[in-house]
C-alpha positions in Angstrom: -48.0 102.3 3.0 -48.9 98.6 3.5 -52.0 97.2 2.2 -54.3 95.3 4.9 -53.7 92.0 3.5 -49.8 92.3 3.4 -47.8 91.0 6.4 -45.0 93.3 7.5 -41.7 91.9 6.7 -40.8 91.9 10.4 -43.8 89.5 11.0 -42.9 87.1 8.2 -40.2 85.7 10.5 -42.8 84.9 13.1 -45.2 83.2 10.6 -46.5 80.0 12.2 -44.8 76.8 10.5 -47.3 74.4 12.0 -50.9 75.4 12.5 -53.6 73.8 14.8 -51.1 72.4 17.0 -50.7 72.3 21.0 -47.8 74.7 21.0 -47.4 77.8 18.8 -44.3 76.9 16.5 -43.0 79.8 14.4 -40.5 80.0 11.6 -38.1 81.8 14.3 -38.4 79.0 16.6 -37.5 76.4 14.1 -34.3 78.6 12.9 -33.4 79.1 16.5 -33.7 75.4 17.3 -31.7 74.6 13.9 -28.9 77.2 15.1 -28.7 75.9 18.5 -28.5 72.2 17.4 -26.0 73.3 15.0 -23.8 75.0 17.5 -23.9 72.1 19.9 -23.4 69.2 17.6 -22.6 70.5 13.9 -25.7 68.6 12.8 -27.6 70.7 10.0 -31.3 70.3 9.8 -33.4 71.4 6.8 -37.1 72.8 6.8 -38.2 69.2 5.8 -37.5 68.2 9.4 -40.2 70.8 10.8 -42.8 68.1 11.9 -40.0 65.9 13.5 -38.5 68.8 15.4 -41.8 69.8 16.6 -43.2 66.5 17.7 -40.1 65.6 19.5 -39.3 68.8 21.4 -43.1 69.1 22.1 -42.7 66.1 24.3 -40.0 68.0 26.5 -42.4 70.9 26.8 -45.0 68.7 28.2 -42.8 66.9 30.5 -41.4 70.2 31.7 -44.8 72.0 31.9 -43.8 74.6 29.7 -46.3 76.6 27.3 -44.0 77.9 24.6 -40.7 77.0 22.7 -39.2 80.4 23.5 -39.1 79.3 27.2 -37.9 76.0 26.3 -35.1 77.4 24.3 -33.9 79.7 27.1 -33.8 76.8 29.3 -31.7 74.6 26.9 -29.1 77.4 26.6 -28.7 77.7 30.4 -29.1 74.2 31.6 -26.4 71.6 30.6 -28.9 68.6 31.5 -31.6 69.9 29.1 -29.0 70.4 26.5 -28.4 66.8 26.6 -32.2 66.0 26.6 -32.5 68.5 23.5 -29.8 66.8 21.6 -31.1 63.4 22.6 -34.4 64.4 21.4 -33.4 65.5 17.9 -30.9 62.8 16.9 -32.1 59.9 14.8 -31.5 56.4 15.9 -32.7 54.0 13.1 -30.6 50.8 12.8 -30.8 46.9 12.8 -28.4 44.1 13.1 -26.2 43.5 10.0 -27.5 46.6 8.4 -25.9 46.8 4.7 -24.9 43.1 4.8 -22.3 43.7 2.1 -20.1 45.5 4.6 -20.0 42.5 7.0 -19.3 40.2 4.0 -16.2 42.2 3.1 -15.0 42.2 6.7 -15.4 38.4 7.0 -14.1 37.2 3.6 -11.4 39.8 3.0 -10.5 42.3 5.5 -10.0 40.1 8.6 -8.0 37.4 6.7 -5.7 40.2 5.4 -5.2 41.6 9.0 -4.7 38.0 10.2 -2.1 37.5 7.3 -0.1 40.5 8.7 0.2 38.7 11.9 -1.3 41.8 13.8 -1.6 41.2 17.5 -3.9 44.4 18.3 -7.0 45.2 16.2 -9.1 48.2 16.9 -12.5 49.0 15.2 -14.5 52.2 15.8 -18.2 52.2 15.4 -19.1 56.0 15.1 -22.6 56.7 15.5 -23.4 53.3 17.0 -27.0 54.2 17.9 -28.5 51.5 20.1 -25.7 49.0 19.6 -26.8 46.8 16.6 -23.8 47.8 14.5 -20.9 47.2 17.2 -22.7 43.9 18.3 -22.8 42.7 14.7 -19.1 43.4 14.5 -18.5 41.4 17.5 -20.5 38.5 16.2 -18.5 38.4 12.9 -15.3 38.3 14.9 -16.6 35.5 17.3 -17.6 33.4 14.5 -14.5 33.4 12.4 -13.0 30.1 12.0 -9.6 31.4 11.1 -9.4 33.6 14.0 -6.1 33.2 15.8 -6.5 33.1 19.7 -3.8 35.5 20.7 -5.0 38.7 19.1 -6.2 41.6 21.3 -9.4 42.8 19.5 -11.8 45.6 20.8 -14.5 47.9 19.4 -15.0 51.4 20.6 -18.6 52.2 20.1 -19.5 56.0 20.4 -22.8 58.1 20.0 -24.0 61.6 20.7 -27.1 60.3 22.3 -26.9 59.3 26.1 -30.1 57.4 26.2 -29.2 55.0 23.2 -25.9 54.4 24.9 -27.7 53.0 28.0 -29.6 50.6 25.7 -26.1 49.6 24.2 -24.7 48.6 27.3 -27.9 46.6 28.4 -27.6 44.7 25.2 -31.4 43.7 25.4 -33.3 43.5 22.2 -36.9 42.5 21.2 -37.7 39.4 19.3 -38.9 41.6 16.4 -35.3 43.3 16.2 -33.8 39.6 16.1 -35.9 38.7 13.1 -33.1 39.6 10.7 -30.5 38.0 12.8 -30.0 34.2 11.4 -27.8 31.4 12.5 -25.2 31.1 13.9 -25.7 34.6 15.2 -28.9 33.9 17.2 -26.8 31.7 19.4 -25.5 34.9 20.9 -28.8 35.8 22.3 -30.7 34.3 25.3 -33.4 34.8 27.6 -32.5 36.3 31.0 -34.1 37.5 34.2 -33.6 41.2 32.8 -35.6 40.3 29.8 -39.6 40.7 29.2 -41.3 37.8 27.4 -40.5 39.3 24.0 -36.8 39.8 24.6 -33.4 38.3 24.7 -30.1 39.5 25.9 -26.8 39.5 24.2 -24.0 37.2 25.6 -21.5 38.6 28.2 -18.6 37.5 25.9 -19.7 40.1 23.0 -20.4 42.8 25.7 -16.7 42.3 26.8 -15.3 43.1 23.3 -17.1 46.6 23.2 -16.4 49.9 24.9 -19.4 52.1 24.9 -18.7 56.1 25.2 -20.6 59.3 24.6 -18.7 61.3 22.0 -19.6 64.5 20.1 -17.8 64.3 16.8 -17.3 68.0 16.7 -15.2 67.8 20.0 -11.9 66.5 20.6 -11.6 62.6 20.2 -9.9 60.7 23.1 -8.5 57.9 21.1 -5.1 58.3 19.4 -5.0 55.1 17.1 -4.0 53.7 15.1 -7.3 52.0 14.1 -8.0 49.2 11.6 -11.6 50.2 10.9 -13.8 53.1 11.1 -17.5 52.4 10.4 -19.5 55.6 10.4 -22.7 55.1 8.5 -25.6 57.5 7.8 -23.9 60.0 10.1 -22.2 62.3 7.7 -25.5 63.2 6.0 -26.4 65.4 9.1 -23.6 67.6 8.7 -22.9 70.3 6.1 -20.1 69.9 3.2 -17.2 71.7 5.1 -17.9 69.6 8.4 -18.1 66.4 6.2 -14.6 67.1 4.8 -12.9 67.9 8.1 -14.5 64.7 9.7 -13.3 62.5 6.9 -9.8 64.1 7.2 -9.8 63.3 10.9 -10.8 59.7 10.1 -7.9 59.4 7.8 -5.4 60.6 10.4 -6.8 58.2 12.9 -6.7 55.0 10.6 -3.6 53.0 10.2 -1.8 52.3 6.8 -4.3 51.0 4.4 -7.1 51.2 7.2 -10.7 50.7 6.2 -13.5 53.3 6.3 -17.2 52.3 5.8 -20.0 54.8 5.1 -23.7 54.6 4.6 -25.4 54.0 1.3 -26.2 57.6 0.6 -22.8 58.8 1.4 -19.6 59.5 -0.5 -16.0 60.6 -0.3 -16.2 63.1 -3.5 -14.7 65.8 -1.5 -11.9 63.8 0.0 -11.2 61.4 -2.9 -7.4 61.7 -2.7 -7.3 60.4 0.9 -9.1 56.9 0.3 -9.2 54.4 -2.3 -12.9 53.3 -3.3 -13.7 49.8 -3.4 -17.2 50.0 -4.1 -20.4 49.8 -2.1 -19.2 52.7 0.3 -16.1 50.8 1.5 -13.0 52.7 1.1 -9.1 52.0 2.0 -6.8 54.7 3.3 -4.0 56.0 0.9 -0.9 57.8 1.4 
């Protein structure tokens, strides 16, 4: 017989995770959200993300005039457009120009000269998880300012992200003056005031936009590109997946890269589970082996 103060085990799963909020949010709600996100994207969220999950999805409930998370999850399961909104809401898009500067230094001083010495006529980079575009545009700026760059090389960057909203921002190429505070000479010359800009914004030049193809891509699905690629830069993305998924993604990166191709990860990521596939050069820069 249960005491008056003991909560039945069946009710523990429905315990409220966040009290005194606009919407009732239970452990069961959170677990269903985590499971659904994992099924759709492969992304794994810990309970530390409870506040983030609630606050971001509460916006969707308000917008849709819904009163509870169970109704919202039912909608997500049966509505493809809301699945997209659900994914967009829960993906993180923190980035800035020339983030982890050492990667761009390596490209400028070591990797590009190496590629040029091989007389390559075709160079292909992939920015996987490009967020709002600062990463691929940083790559394009490095390319455009290389003094030793041959004029006859076909250079293109594929930039992909799961979030369709940020991809629209990428294509616009309009950034706030605050975002440009970290951009120094000569790269600031690639930004100018246009009619599409607000007073505190600048737009990136068309010559850089022409180098980049932006596309929505779920890393868990088939990849349309066949390679070989010279660089895959996938920073602060693997941390959102469990270990088996990380190993699988890195193996797929290895297959897509050309001989001695370059892979760059985020500062908190490593290739401990795939160490035989890549040679570490330090500071989360790797070269393909085998």
